[in-house]
py3Dmol code that shows the C-alpha trace and the ligand (Angstrom):
import py3Dmol

protein = """\
ATOM      1  CA  UNK A   1      -7.924 -19.675 -21.098  1.00  0.00           C
ATOM      2  CA  UNK A   2      -6.309 -22.452 -23.186  1.00  0.00           C
ATOM      3  CA  UNK A   3      -3.445 -24.620 -21.685  1.00  0.00           C
ATOM      4  CA  UNK A   4      -1.146 -22.856 -24.159  1.00  0.00           C
ATOM      5  CA  UNK A   5      -2.257 -19.439 -22.853  1.00  0.00           C
ATOM      6  CA  UNK A   6      -1.493 -20.677 -19.371  1.00  0.00           C
ATOM      7  CA  UNK A   7       1.967 -21.789 -20.279  1.00  0.00           C
ATOM      8  CA  UNK A   8       2.825 -18.530 -22.207  1.00  0.00           C
ATOM      9  CA  UNK A   9       1.754 -16.364 -19.242  1.00  0.00           C
ATOM     10  CA  UNK A  10       3.542 -18.355 -16.581  1.00  0.00           C
ATOM     11  CA  UNK A  11       6.753 -18.468 -18.505  1.00  0.00           C
ATOM     12  CA  UNK A  12       6.786 -14.663 -18.766  1.00  0.00           C
ATOM     13  CA  UNK A  13       6.009 -13.782 -15.234  1.00  0.00           C
ATOM     14  CA  UNK A  14       9.668 -13.999 -13.983  1.00  0.00           C
ATOM     15  CA  UNK A  15      10.997 -11.362 -16.519  1.00  0.00           C
ATOM     16  CA  UNK A  16       8.062  -9.123 -15.859  1.00  0.00           C
ATOM     17  CA  UNK A  17       8.826  -9.450 -12.141  1.00  0.00           C
ATOM     18  CA  UNK A  18      12.313  -8.470 -12.664  1.00  0.00           C
ATOM     19  CA  UNK A  19      11.052  -5.429 -14.677  1.00  0.00           C
ATOM     20  CA  UNK A  20       8.134  -4.452 -12.463  1.00  0.00           C
ATOM     21  CA  UNK A  21       9.351  -0.940 -11.973  1.00  0.00           C
ATOM     22  CA  UNK A  22       9.733  -0.139 -15.651  1.00  0.00           C
ATOM     23  CA  UNK A  23       6.398  -2.070 -16.329  1.00  0.00           C
ATOM     24  CA  UNK A  24       4.458  -0.004 -13.777  1.00  0.00           C
ATOM     25  CA  UNK A  25       5.922   3.336 -14.559  1.00  0.00           C
ATOM     26  CA  UNK A  26       5.333   2.850 -18.189  1.00  0.00           C
ATOM     27  CA  UNK A  27       1.823   1.667 -17.512  1.00  0.00           C
ATOM     28  CA  UNK A  28       0.708   4.580 -15.311  1.00  0.00           C
ATOM     29  CA  UNK A  29       2.183   7.170 -17.364  1.00  0.00           C
ATOM     30  CA  UNK A  30       0.466   5.798 -20.631  1.00  0.00           C
ATOM     31  CA  UNK A  31      -2.859   5.353 -18.879  1.00  0.00           C
ATOM     32  CA  UNK A  32      -2.993   8.772 -17.295  1.00  0.00           C
ATOM     33  CA  UNK A  33      -1.876  10.431 -20.568  1.00  0.00           C
ATOM     34  CA  UNK A  34      -4.552   8.642 -22.460  1.00  0.00           C
ATOM     35  CA  UNK A  35      -7.253   8.962 -19.808  1.00  0.00           C
ATOM     36  CA  UNK A  36      -6.495  12.128 -17.723  1.00  0.00           C
ATOM     37  CA  UNK A  37     -10.028  11.713 -16.127  1.00  0.00           C
ATOM     38  CA  UNK A  38      -8.434   8.781 -14.179  1.00  0.00           C
ATOM     39  CA  UNK A  39      -6.349  11.427 -12.226  1.00  0.00           C
ATOM     40  CA  UNK A  40      -9.550  11.939 -10.269  1.00  0.00           C
ATOM     41  CA  UNK A  41      -9.603   8.334  -9.231  1.00  0.00           C
ATOM     42  CA  UNK A  42      -5.925   7.497  -8.435  1.00  0.00           C
ATOM     43  CA  UNK A  43      -4.334   9.355  -5.465  1.00  0.00           C
ATOM     44  CA  UNK A  44      -1.536  11.193  -7.195  1.00  0.00           C
ATOM     45  CA  UNK A  45       0.268  11.763  -3.956  1.00  0.00           C
ATOM     46  CA  UNK A  46       0.411   7.873  -3.752  1.00  0.00           C
ATOM     47  CA  UNK A  47       1.522   7.583  -7.296  1.00  0.00           C
ATOM     48  CA  UNK A  48       4.544   9.863  -6.733  1.00  0.00           C
ATOM     49  CA  UNK A  49       5.868   7.235  -4.220  1.00  0.00           C
ATOM     50  CA  UNK A  50       5.408   4.446  -6.613  1.00  0.00           C
ATOM     51  CA  UNK A  51       3.761   2.256  -3.903  1.00  0.00           C
ATOM     52  CA  UNK A  52       0.359   1.914  -5.416  1.00  0.00           C
ATOM     53  CA  UNK A  53       1.518   1.362  -9.061  1.00  0.00           C
ATOM     54  CA  UNK A  54       3.705  -1.547  -7.871  1.00  0.00           C
ATOM     55  CA  UNK A  55       0.775  -2.899  -5.982  1.00  0.00           C
ATOM     56  CA  UNK A  56      -1.455  -3.132  -9.042  1.00  0.00           C
ATOM     57  CA  UNK A  57       1.139  -4.786 -11.375  1.00  0.00           C
ATOM     58  CA  UNK A  58       2.334  -7.162  -8.509  1.00  0.00           C
ATOM     59  CA  UNK A  59      -1.240  -8.285  -8.008  1.00  0.00           C
ATOM     60  CA  UNK A  60      -1.638  -9.025 -11.672  1.00  0.00           C
ATOM     61  CA  UNK A  61       1.638 -11.012 -11.710  1.00  0.00           C
ATOM     62  CA  UNK A  62       0.660 -12.872  -8.496  1.00  0.00           C
ATOM     63  CA  UNK A  63      -2.605 -13.844 -10.159  1.00  0.00           C
ATOM     64  CA  UNK A  64      -0.820 -15.005 -13.252  1.00  0.00           C
ATOM     65  CA  UNK A  65       1.523 -17.230 -11.191  1.00  0.00           C
ATOM     66  CA  UNK A  66      -1.440 -18.961  -9.547  1.00  0.00           C
ATOM     67  CA  UNK A  67      -3.600 -18.977 -12.640  1.00  0.00           C
ATOM     68  CA  UNK A  68      -4.411 -22.655 -12.271  1.00  0.00           C
ATOM     69  CA  UNK A  69      -5.518 -22.172  -8.729  1.00  0.00           C
ATOM     70  CA  UNK A  70      -6.777 -18.595  -8.203  1.00  0.00           C
ATOM     71  CA  UNK A  71      -8.411 -19.521  -4.883  1.00  0.00           C
ATOM     72  CA  UNK A  72      -5.115 -18.995  -3.174  1.00  0.00           C
ATOM     73  CA  UNK A  73      -5.550 -15.362  -3.809  1.00  0.00           C
ATOM     74  CA  UNK A  74      -9.049 -15.054  -2.384  1.00  0.00           C
ATOM     75  CA  UNK A  75      -7.913 -13.156   0.803  1.00  0.00           C
ATOM     76  CA  UNK A  76      -6.002 -10.673  -1.461  1.00  0.00           C
ATOM     77  CA  UNK A  77      -8.891 -10.358  -3.728  1.00  0.00           C
ATOM     78  CA  UNK A  78     -11.175  -9.697  -0.871  1.00  0.00           C
ATOM     79  CA  UNK A  79      -8.944  -6.777   0.324  1.00  0.00           C
ATOM     80  CA  UNK A  80      -8.371  -5.387  -3.182  1.00  0.00           C
ATOM     81  CA  UNK A  81     -12.018  -5.356  -4.128  1.00  0.00           C
ATOM     82  CA  UNK A  82     -13.026  -3.749  -0.905  1.00  0.00           C
ATOM     83  CA  UNK A  83     -10.590  -0.929  -1.607  1.00  0.00           C
ATOM     84  CA  UNK A  84     -11.809  -0.648  -5.161  1.00  0.00           C
ATOM     85  CA  UNK A  85     -15.501  -0.351  -3.900  1.00  0.00           C
ATOM     86  CA  UNK A  86     -14.382   2.361  -1.585  1.00  0.00           C
ATOM     87  CA  UNK A  87     -12.971   4.184  -4.527  1.00  0.00           C
ATOM     88  CA  UNK A  88     -16.128   3.605  -6.687  1.00  0.00           C
ATOM     89  CA  UNK A  89     -14.115   1.639  -9.356  1.00  0.00           C
ATOM     90  CA  UNK A  90     -16.446   0.539 -12.156  1.00  0.00           C
ATOM     91  CA  UNK A  91     -16.413  -2.316 -14.469  1.00  0.00           C
ATOM     92  CA  UNK A  92     -15.651  -0.284 -17.737  1.00  0.00           C
ATOM     93  CA  UNK A  93     -12.569   1.019 -16.131  1.00  0.00           C
ATOM     94  CA  UNK A  94     -11.140  -2.557 -16.189  1.00  0.00           C
ATOM     95  CA  UNK A  95     -10.954  -2.296 -20.107  1.00  0.00           C
ATOM     96  CA  UNK A  96      -8.779   0.929 -19.787  1.00  0.00           C
ATOM     97  CA  UNK A  97      -6.474  -0.611 -17.230  1.00  0.00           C
ATOM     98  CA  UNK A  98      -6.209  -3.861 -19.327  1.00  0.00           C
ATOM     99  CA  UNK A  99      -5.401  -2.128 -22.529  1.00  0.00           C
ATOM    100  CA  UNK A 100      -2.643  -0.056 -20.959  1.00  0.00           C
ATOM    101  CA  UNK A 101      -1.243  -2.996 -18.986  1.00  0.00           C
ATOM    102  CA  UNK A 102      -1.074  -5.088 -22.270  1.00  0.00           C
ATOM    103  CA  UNK A 103       0.686  -2.350 -24.103  1.00  0.00           C
ATOM    104  CA  UNK A 104       3.180  -1.972 -21.339  1.00  0.00           C
ATOM    105  CA  UNK A 105       3.778  -5.813 -21.215  1.00  0.00           C
ATOM    106  CA  UNK A 106       4.273  -5.794 -25.035  1.00  0.00           C
ATOM    107  CA  UNK A 107       6.842  -2.783 -24.565  1.00  0.00           C
ATOM    108  CA  UNK A 108       8.730  -4.433 -21.591  1.00  0.00           C
ATOM    109  CA  UNK A 109       8.872  -7.928 -23.293  1.00  0.00           C
ATOM    110  CA  UNK A 110       9.546  -6.352 -26.615  1.00  0.00           C
ATOM    111  CA  UNK A 111       6.779  -8.401 -28.414  1.00  0.00           C
ATOM    112  CA  UNK A 112       4.135  -7.255 -30.825  1.00  0.00           C
ATOM    113  CA  UNK A 113       0.626  -6.528 -29.731  1.00  0.00           C
ATOM    114  CA  UNK A 114      -0.519  -9.062 -32.182  1.00  0.00           C
ATOM    115  CA  UNK A 115       1.644 -11.974 -30.681  1.00  0.00           C
ATOM    116  CA  UNK A 116       0.238 -15.097 -29.120  1.00  0.00           C
ATOM    117  CA  UNK A 117       1.902 -13.870 -25.881  1.00  0.00           C
ATOM    118  CA  UNK A 118      -0.219 -10.725 -25.630  1.00  0.00           C
ATOM    119  CA  UNK A 119      -3.243 -12.791 -26.582  1.00  0.00           C
ATOM    120  CA  UNK A 120      -2.430 -14.983 -23.629  1.00  0.00           C
ATOM    121  CA  UNK A 121      -1.942 -12.105 -21.253  1.00  0.00           C
ATOM    122  CA  UNK A 122      -5.209 -10.571 -22.496  1.00  0.00           C
ATOM    123  CA  UNK A 123      -7.101 -13.792 -21.729  1.00  0.00           C
ATOM    124  CA  UNK A 124      -5.376 -13.924 -18.166  1.00  0.00           C
ATOM    125  CA  UNK A 125      -6.240 -10.276 -17.473  1.00  0.00           C
ATOM    126  CA  UNK A 126      -9.815 -10.548 -18.680  1.00  0.00           C
ATOM    127  CA  UNK A 127     -10.451 -13.516 -16.350  1.00  0.00           C
ATOM    128  CA  UNK A 128      -9.034 -11.665 -13.425  1.00  0.00           C
ATOM    129  CA  UNK A 129     -10.911  -8.422 -14.395  1.00  0.00           C
ATOM    130  CA  UNK A 130     -14.348 -10.347 -14.644  1.00  0.00           C
ATOM    131  CA  UNK A 131     -13.746 -12.116 -11.326  1.00  0.00           C
ATOM    132  CA  UNK A 132     -12.898  -8.668  -9.662  1.00  0.00           C
ATOM    133  CA  UNK A 133     -15.710  -6.648 -11.196  1.00  0.00           C
ATOM    134  CA  UNK A 134     -18.225  -9.443 -10.226  1.00  0.00           C
ATOM    135  CA  UNK A 135     -17.087  -9.454  -6.503  1.00  0.00           C
ATOM    136  CA  UNK A 136     -17.223  -5.478  -6.640  1.00  0.00           C
ATOM    137  CA  UNK A 137     -20.800  -5.375  -8.150  1.00  0.00           C
ATOM    138  CA  UNK A 138     -21.847  -7.784  -5.357  1.00  0.00           C
ATOM    139  CA  UNK A 139     -20.336  -5.424  -2.657  1.00  0.00           C
ATOM    140  CA  UNK A 140     -21.930  -2.374  -4.173  1.00  0.00           C
ATOM    141  CA  UNK A 141     -25.413  -4.054  -4.151  1.00  0.00           C
ATOM    142  CA  UNK A 142     -24.830  -5.164  -0.566  1.00  0.00           C
ATOM    143  CA  UNK A 143     -23.793  -1.717   0.680  1.00  0.00           C
ATOM    144  CA  UNK A 144     -26.716  -0.036  -1.002  1.00  0.00           C
ATOM    145  CA  UNK A 145     -29.313  -2.469   0.450  1.00  0.00           C
ATOM    146  CA  UNK A 146     -28.411  -1.661   4.063  1.00  0.00           C
ATOM    147  CA  UNK A 147     -29.964   0.908   6.248  1.00  0.00           C
ATOM    148  CA  UNK A 148     -28.136   4.209   5.631  1.00  0.00           C
ATOM    149  CA  UNK A 149     -26.014   2.470   3.045  1.00  0.00           C
ATOM    150  CA  UNK A 150     -25.041   3.638  -0.366  1.00  0.00           C
ATOM    151  CA  UNK A 151     -22.923   2.753  -3.330  1.00  0.00           C
ATOM    152  CA  UNK A 152     -20.213   5.049  -4.730  1.00  0.00           C
ATOM    153  CA  UNK A 153     -19.706   8.619  -3.713  1.00  0.00           C
ATOM    154  CA  UNK A 154     -22.365  10.382  -1.562  1.00  0.00           C
ATOM    155  CA  UNK A 155     -22.436  14.192  -0.704  1.00  0.00           C
ATOM    156  CA  UNK A 156     -21.384  14.991   2.915  1.00  0.00           C
ATOM    157  CA  UNK A 157     -20.887  18.325   4.699  1.00  0.00           C
ATOM    158  CA  UNK A 158     -18.342  19.136   7.457  1.00  0.00           C
ATOM    159  CA  UNK A 159     -20.352  19.465  10.795  1.00  0.00           C
ATOM    160  CA  UNK A 160     -17.305  20.123  13.007  1.00  0.00           C
ATOM    161  CA  UNK A 161     -13.471  20.175  13.116  1.00  0.00           C
ATOM    162  CA  UNK A 162     -11.881  19.710  16.576  1.00  0.00           C
ATOM    163  CA  UNK A 163      -8.158  20.054  16.981  1.00  0.00           C
ATOM    164  CA  UNK A 164      -6.239  17.710  19.252  1.00  0.00           C
ATOM    165  CA  UNK A 165      -2.592  16.767  19.746  1.00  0.00           C
ATOM    166  CA  UNK A 166      -2.561  14.347  16.690  1.00  0.00           C
ATOM    167  CA  UNK A 167      -4.178  16.791  14.352  1.00  0.00           C
ATOM    168  CA  UNK A 168      -7.843  17.519  13.668  1.00  0.00           C
ATOM    169  CA  UNK A 169     -10.852  15.333  14.120  1.00  0.00           C
ATOM    170  CA  UNK A 170     -13.447  16.075  11.222  1.00  0.00           C
ATOM    171  CA  UNK A 171     -17.090  15.045  11.770  1.00  0.00           C
ATOM    172  CA  UNK A 172     -19.163  14.748   8.469  1.00  0.00           C
ATOM    173  CA  UNK A 173     -22.868  14.468   8.032  1.00  0.00           C
ATOM    174  CA  UNK A 174     -24.655  13.426   4.800  1.00  0.00           C
ATOM    175  CA  UNK A 175     -25.734  16.362   2.771  1.00  0.00           C
ATOM    176  CA  UNK A 176     -29.258  14.867   2.502  1.00  0.00           C
ATOM    177  CA  UNK A 177     -29.343  14.742   6.534  1.00  0.00           C
ATOM    178  CA  UNK A 178     -30.355  11.052   6.246  1.00  0.00           C
ATOM    179  CA  UNK A 179     -28.914   8.028   8.215  1.00  0.00           C
ATOM    180  CA  UNK A 180     -25.545   6.838   7.376  1.00  0.00           C
ATOM    181  CA  UNK A 181     -24.456   3.210   7.340  1.00  0.00           C
ATOM    182  CA  UNK A 182     -23.461   1.879  10.711  1.00  0.00           C
ATOM    183  CA  UNK A 183     -19.978   0.217  10.947  1.00  0.00           C
ATOM    184  CA  UNK A 184     -17.155  -0.541  13.320  1.00  0.00           C
ATOM    185  CA  UNK A 185     -15.014   2.286  14.653  1.00  0.00           C
ATOM    186  CA  UNK A 186     -11.632   1.732  12.968  1.00  0.00           C
ATOM    187  CA  UNK A 187     -13.391   1.005   9.524  1.00  0.00           C
ATOM    188  CA  UNK A 188     -11.795   3.047   6.750  1.00  0.00           C
ATOM    189  CA  UNK A 189     -13.761   5.835   4.893  1.00  0.00           C
ATOM    190  CA  UNK A 190     -12.769   7.195   1.556  1.00  0.00           C
ATOM    191  CA  UNK A 191     -13.177  10.981   1.380  1.00  0.00           C
ATOM    192  CA  UNK A 192     -12.990  12.808  -1.843  1.00  0.00           C
ATOM    193  CA  UNK A 193     -11.963  16.546  -2.062  1.00  0.00           C
ATOM    194  CA  UNK A 194     -11.482  19.330  -4.688  1.00  0.00           C
ATOM    195  CA  UNK A 195      -7.802  20.055  -5.159  1.00  0.00           C
ATOM    196  CA  UNK A 196      -7.339  23.902  -4.899  1.00  0.00           C
ATOM    197  CA  UNK A 197      -6.180  25.554  -8.126  1.00  0.00           C
ATOM    198  CA  UNK A 198      -6.683  22.342 -10.089  1.00  0.00           C
ATOM    199  CA  UNK A 199      -9.729  20.993 -11.922  1.00  0.00           C
ATOM    200  CA  UNK A 200      -9.239  17.779  -9.946  1.00  0.00           C
ATOM    201  CA  UNK A 201     -10.764  15.660  -7.187  1.00  0.00           C
ATOM    202  CA  UNK A 202      -8.605  13.405  -5.036  1.00  0.00           C
ATOM    203  CA  UNK A 203      -9.555  10.517  -2.728  1.00  0.00           C
ATOM    204  CA  UNK A 204      -8.021   9.126   0.342  1.00  0.00           C
ATOM    205  CA  UNK A 205      -8.934   6.747   3.016  1.00  0.00           C
ATOM    206  CA  UNK A 206      -9.168   7.717   6.862  1.00  0.00           C
ATOM    207  CA  UNK A 207      -9.864   5.555   9.848  1.00  0.00           C
ATOM    208  CA  UNK A 208     -13.087   6.286  11.592  1.00  0.00           C
ATOM    209  CA  UNK A 209     -12.811   7.356  15.304  1.00  0.00           C
ATOM    210  CA  UNK A 210     -16.450   7.730  15.936  1.00  0.00           C
ATOM    211  CA  UNK A 211     -19.923   7.003  14.418  1.00  0.00           C
ATOM    212  CA  UNK A 212     -23.435   8.200  15.083  1.00  0.00           C
ATOM    213  CA  UNK A 213     -26.675   7.501  13.271  1.00  0.00           C
ATOM    214  CA  UNK A 214     -26.039  10.444  10.971  1.00  0.00           C
ATOM    215  CA  UNK A 215     -22.333  11.158  11.086  1.00  0.00           C
ATOM    216  CA  UNK A 216     -18.859   9.853  10.932  1.00  0.00           C
ATOM    217  CA  UNK A 217     -15.595  11.324  12.638  1.00  0.00           C
ATOM    218  CA  UNK A 218     -12.026  10.708  11.437  1.00  0.00           C
ATOM    219  CA  UNK A 219      -8.701  12.051  12.416  1.00  0.00           C
ATOM    220  CA  UNK A 220      -6.537  13.905   9.967  1.00  0.00           C
ATOM    221  CA  UNK A 221      -2.858  14.486  10.575  1.00  0.00           C
ATOM    222  CA  UNK A 222      -0.797  16.820   8.584  1.00  0.00           C
ATOM    223  CA  UNK A 223       1.580  14.992   6.058  1.00  0.00           C
ATOM    224  CA  UNK A 224       4.934  16.664   5.980  1.00  0.00           C
ATOM    225  CA  UNK A 225       6.574  15.202   2.957  1.00  0.00           C
ATOM    226  CA  UNK A 226       3.429  15.147   0.831  1.00  0.00           C
ATOM    227  CA  UNK A 227       2.672  16.651  -2.512  1.00  0.00           C
ATOM    228  CA  UNK A 228      -0.046  19.339  -3.312  1.00  0.00           C
ATOM    229  CA  UNK A 229      -2.334  16.471  -3.876  1.00  0.00           C
ATOM    230  CA  UNK A 230      -2.281  15.428  -0.324  1.00  0.00           C
ATOM    231  CA  UNK A 231      -5.917  15.049   0.830  1.00  0.00           C
ATOM    232  CA  UNK A 232      -5.008  15.331   4.498  1.00  0.00           C
ATOM    233  CA  UNK A 233      -3.102  18.694   3.896  1.00  0.00           C
ATOM    234  CA  UNK A 234      -5.989  20.005   1.647  1.00  0.00           C
ATOM    235  CA  UNK A 235      -8.575  19.251   4.329  1.00  0.00           C
ATOM    236  CA  UNK A 236      -6.486  20.870   7.123  1.00  0.00           C
ATOM    237  CA  UNK A 237      -5.594  24.023   4.908  1.00  0.00           C
ATOM    238  CA  UNK A 238      -8.603  24.539   2.799  1.00  0.00           C
ATOM    239  CA  UNK A 239     -11.711  23.048   4.308  1.00  0.00           C
ATOM    240  CA  UNK A 240     -13.983  24.532   7.073  1.00  0.00           C
ATOM    241  CA  UNK A 241     -17.094  23.820   8.839  1.00  0.00           C
ATOM    242  CA  UNK A 242     -20.087  23.882   6.361  1.00  0.00           C
ATOM    243  CA  UNK A 243     -17.938  22.896   3.330  1.00  0.00           C
ATOM    244  CA  UNK A 244     -18.987  20.069   1.083  1.00  0.00           C
ATOM    245  CA  UNK A 245     -17.067  16.904   0.253  1.00  0.00           C
ATOM    246  CA  UNK A 246     -17.822  13.408  -0.928  1.00  0.00           C
ATOM    247  CA  UNK A 247     -17.424  10.101   0.875  1.00  0.00           C
ATOM    248  CA  UNK A 248     -18.050   6.438   0.146  1.00  0.00           C
ATOM    249  CA  UNK A 249     -19.501   4.002   2.471  1.00  0.00           C
ATOM    250  CA  UNK A 250     -16.964   2.884   5.200  1.00  0.00           C
ATOM    251  CA  UNK A 251     -15.402  -0.471   4.819  1.00  0.00           C
ATOM    252  CA  UNK A 252     -13.424  -2.763   6.963  1.00  0.00           C
ATOM    253  CA  UNK A 253     -10.528  -3.988   5.014  1.00  0.00           C
TER     254      UNK A 253
END
"""
ligand_1 = """\
43
HEM
C -7.191 -6.686 -12.570
C -7.033 -5.494 -12.420
C -6.561 -4.818 -11.139
C -5.791 -5.258 -10.062
C -5.127 -6.558 -10.011
C -5.619 -4.206 -9.134
C -4.895 -4.375 -7.891
C -4.870 -3.316 -7.005
C -4.111 -3.329 -5.713
C -3.250 -4.604 -5.285
C -4.406 -2.323 -5.077
C -3.759 -1.941 -3.682
C -4.725 -2.422 -2.620
C -4.291 -2.000 -1.138
O -3.820 -0.837 -0.973
O -4.426 -2.881 -0.353
C -5.204 -1.578 -5.882
C -5.604 -0.177 -5.540
C -6.225 0.708 -6.337
N -6.770 0.354 -7.592
Fe -6.571 -1.328 -8.556
N -6.458 -3.127 -9.527
C -6.970 -3.465 -10.734
C -7.950 -2.623 -11.386
C -8.130 -1.335 -11.227
C -8.988 -0.484 -11.997
C -9.703 -1.052 -13.334
C -8.902 0.712 -11.397
C -9.737 1.968 -11.868
C -9.290 2.646 -12.965
C -8.147 0.620 -10.130
C -7.939 1.604 -9.260
C -7.288 1.523 -8.144
C -7.143 2.553 -7.111
C -7.637 4.081 -7.392
C -6.427 2.036 -5.991
C -5.942 2.795 -4.773
C -4.691 3.404 -5.092
C -4.271 4.419 -4.122
O -3.774 4.001 -3.106
O -4.268 5.596 -4.460
N -7.686 -0.700 -10.142
N -5.516 -2.062 -7.083
"""
view = py3Dmol.view(width=600, height=400)
view.addModel(protein, "pdb")
view.setStyle({"model": 0}, {"cartoon": {"style": "trace"}})
view.addModel(ligand_1, "xyz")
view.setStyle({"model": 1}, {"stick": {}})
view.zoomTo()
view.show()
């Protein structure tokens, strides 16, 4: 990035921050309209609360504010990249997010896509995206290299469902019956299910309650104010012992 890019980006952070709700709503709507396949990646139940959309835009703004010293964001990047890895986010998806984010910034700031300002934001976003995608690739490689480890989604089947006072404890085993990665109880596992009556997959993270050489267990509590995309409710209402689902390698965030 040039010093001029840095100045332009920093000067526009406050006005974007003031308009973060409009920015993120426009961004997500635009992106999911243009790339409906990403509805399988984003948790649509989370989208409806607006929590996640704001998290992404807020992180981009925080990065822009600290553009001269990105190391202050190292801890946040560690967490976000782990979350991304648990959701199998891939480098090529950064271009889609970037394109839609830049159009949204152009809209909110009312400046042309050909302006110097958008060129500056493009340089800032690209720098962040390359940094994050690089950290994520290293994490995928590290997970895949471990005993029982893997990168991305892996087929599992439900081995047991035990009801308790808090909900139901699901135990899942790899479909290939091979070992699974050992990790700490309390690590988060992303589970991906098929949404009934929709041609759609939905992911959600659950906290592990037990681990064996070949299985993971996690508790699922019913979500009362959730939408039809709630993975917890789909698991509780539609999934049975023997059914297939997918999971990514557990991560401690
Ligand atoms: C520079 C670009 C990006 C930034 C700054 C960013 C930032 C974030 C942040 C802050 C979170 C919340 C993390 C948490 O819960 O602790 C998040 C979650 C997430 N991100 Fe990103 N992200 C970026 C790119 C992407 C891309 C390219 C994709 C894939 C298309 C993606 C997909 C997701 C998903 C699916 C979640 C979880 C959302 C949920 O809870 O449903 N992100 N990201």
